[in-house]
N, C-alpha and C positions, 0 to 999 in steps of 0.2 A: 504493500500500500504506500503510495507516494503522498505523504502529508507534509510536503515542503511548503512553508509560508510563501504566498504569492502576493506581490504588490498590485492588487486589483483595487481600484477606487471604490469606496463605499459611501453611500449616503447615510451618515450617522444622524439620527433624529435626536437621540439623547444618549448620554453615557455617564455612568458613575462607577464606583469601585465594585458594585454588585452586579450590574447588568448593562447591556447595550441594546438600543432599539434601532433597527435598520429599516430603511425604505428600499426594499429589494427590487432591482429592475427585472422586467420580464426577460426570460432567456437564461437566467442564472439558476443553476441547481443548488439546493441548500447544502447537501453533504455528498461526499464521494459515493459512487455506486457504479455497478457495471455500466460501461458506456460513458461515464462521466468521472474519470479518474483525477482530473485536474480542473482548475478554473472555477471551483465551487465557492459558495459563501464561506464554508469552513476554511478553505485555503486563504481567503481574503482576511478572515477574522484572525487566523493564526499570525498573519503579518501585522495586522492592526493592533491586536491585543497582546502580542508576544506570548508570555506564559500564563496570562491571567484569564483562562477560560475554565469553567467547571469541568472536571474530569468524569462526571457522572454519565454523560452520554456515551462514554467509551471512546476508543481511539479514533473511530471514523466520524463521531458526532460530538466532539467536545463542546459543551455549553448549549447544545441544541435541545430546546424544550418542546418546540412545536415546529411544524413545517408548512410552507405553502408551495404549491406546484411550480415547477420550472418556469412555465409560461404565464404564471399569475404574478402580477406586480403587487408591491405594497409592504405593509408593516409586519415585522417579526421581532420578537424579543429573544435575546440570547443571554444565558447566565454566565457570569464571570467568576462566581464562587459556588461552592457546593451548597452553602446555606441558601443562596438565591435560587439555585436549581431546584432544591427540594420545595421551597416556598412557592415558586411559580408552578411547578408540576402539580402541586396539590390544588392550586386554584383552577388549573385546566381540568383536573380530574373531577372537581366539584362543580364544574360549569360556572365558575364565578368570573371568568375573564370575558370582557366585552369585546366581541369581534363582529364588525360590520363590514360587509363587502359591497361594492358597487359592480353591477354587471349589465351588459347589454344582451338581451335575449330576443329570440324570434317570437312574433305574436304579442298578445297583450294578456298577461296572466292576471286576471281580474275576476272578482266575485260575480260580475255580470256575465261571465262566459259559462253558459249552461254545461258545456262539455266537461269542465273541471269538476263539476259536482259528482260526476260518475267515475272519476279517477281514484282508485283505491289508495288510501293513505293521505288524501288531500282533504283539508277542510279549511273554512275561513273563520278568522277571529275578528273581533271588533276592529274597525278602522281599515277594513279591506286587506287585512294581513293574511296571506296564504300560508298555512302551516302544513308542512310535508313530514309525515312520520312513517318511516319504514325501517327495515333492517338492510344493511349493506354487507356484501361479501364479494370475494373474487368471482368474476364471471366463470361459468362452468367450463367454457372452452377457450376463451381468450384470457389468459392469466394476467395480462397487463391491465385489464379493465376491471372496474367494480360494477356490480349489478344490484338491482333492487330485489329484495326477498321479503317475505312476511313471516318466514320461520327460519331459524338459524341465522348466522351472521351477527352483526353488531347493530344495536339500536342507534338510529340516527334521526335527528330532528333539525329541520331548517325552516326558518320563517322568511318570507319575502314580501316586500311592499312595493307597489307600483309607484314610481316617481314621475315618469313621463312616457308618452308613447309618440312615435314618429311615423310619418308617411300618410298617404291618402290613397287607399285605406291604410289604417295603422298596421305596420308590418314589423316594427322593432320597438322594444321598450327598454327604458333605463329602470332598473330595479335595485332596491337595497335588500341584501340578504344578511340575516343574522344567524349565527351558528349556536345551537344549544349543545351539540356534540361536534367533534372535529374529526370526522372519518376521512380517509383518503378519497379525494375527488368528490367529496360530499355534495357541494353545491352543483357541480357539473352534472352529476348523476341524477340528483333530485329534480333539477329543472328539466332535464331530458325526459324523465319519467312523467312529468306533467304535460309534455308536448311543447315545452318552451325552452329548447336547448339553447346554449350560449352561442352567440355569434363567434365564428372563427374557431370553435372547438373542434379539433381534427378527430377526436375520439368519440365524443358524445353528441356534438352539436348537429351533425347532419347538414350538409350543404343544401340550403334551400334556395329555390328560385324566388327572387323578389321581382314583382311586376315592374316593368320599365317605367310605368307611369306613377308608381307609388312614391318614388323618391327622385330627387334631382340627379342629373348625370354626375355631378361632383360627389354626392353622397353614395351613389351606386358604385362609383370607382373605389371609394374608400372602403365600402362594405366588402366588395369582392377582393380587395387587397389586404384585408385584416387577417393576418396569418397566425394569430394565437387566440386562445379563448379570451373573450372580452370580460376579464374578471380582475378586480383590483381590491386588495385588502386595505380599505380606506381608514378604518378606525380600530384602535387597539387600546383597551383600558384594563387596568389591573391594580391590585394593591401592592405597593413596593414591598418585596419579601423581607427587607431588613428594617426600613424605617416605618412601614405601615401606612405611608402616605398614599392617597389615591392618585394614580397616574393615568393620563388619557392623552393619546396621540392621534393626529389625523394626518394622512398623507395625500397631497394633491394628486389629481389624475396625471399619469404619465403622458408624454406628448402624443402617442398614437391614439390613445383613448380620448384625450381632450380634442384633438383635431377632428375625430369622427363625430363626437357629440356636438361640436360647434357647427359642423356641416348639417347634421340632422336637425338642429334647432333652427337653422336658417330656412329649412324646408317647411317648418311649422307643423 
């Protein structure tokens, strides 16, 4: 295993002796794995933090308390001490960490859509919040994918709220997703299960035809060129594992996401 520190620029949102909060760019893998032996967030952290990362995650994952997918952008907290690692891990385990994502999905996931009433595991809470409750486990034939089950696997709960819809007729939506549990690919699998897969998601999204008249040419070009899942970890909140202080961070949209939203908003 090549865990040589690498001088890769990091967007550090906050740092103290106990932890560091990073705004991860899309395209960066969190820790070394087959196919990604170098250039990961861990390699960058080893350079940035030198010897001050928690050892609890093991040799491949020093300081890593939670992950976000390679092509998801946004906020991640990393532990620099074992005490911080234990404290943060406990909050994740007890679902006390605030995690809000912004995503662009196909269609309009809204309580007014009758089809959603018939999707197993989906119900609506006050304020037009869609709650998705299923189990998730590895796909039976494609081991790289996760799949929805209702028996076996791990309990998973996602809530999503419609923020805006775009196109005439409406074909894309900006939504906020909040995680009660943090399973692998959870938001991506859950939204696909509802029939509202994420734009650009090569595994779960499904390339959909968008009518040429629904959006402007500029928007259509950006939509067809969006080559990753349109998912951004926008908010991260937790109790500081040493001081007990409430910490809350927000990450602005990355350029690709912002450019697309600006074009869609112009379409009205």
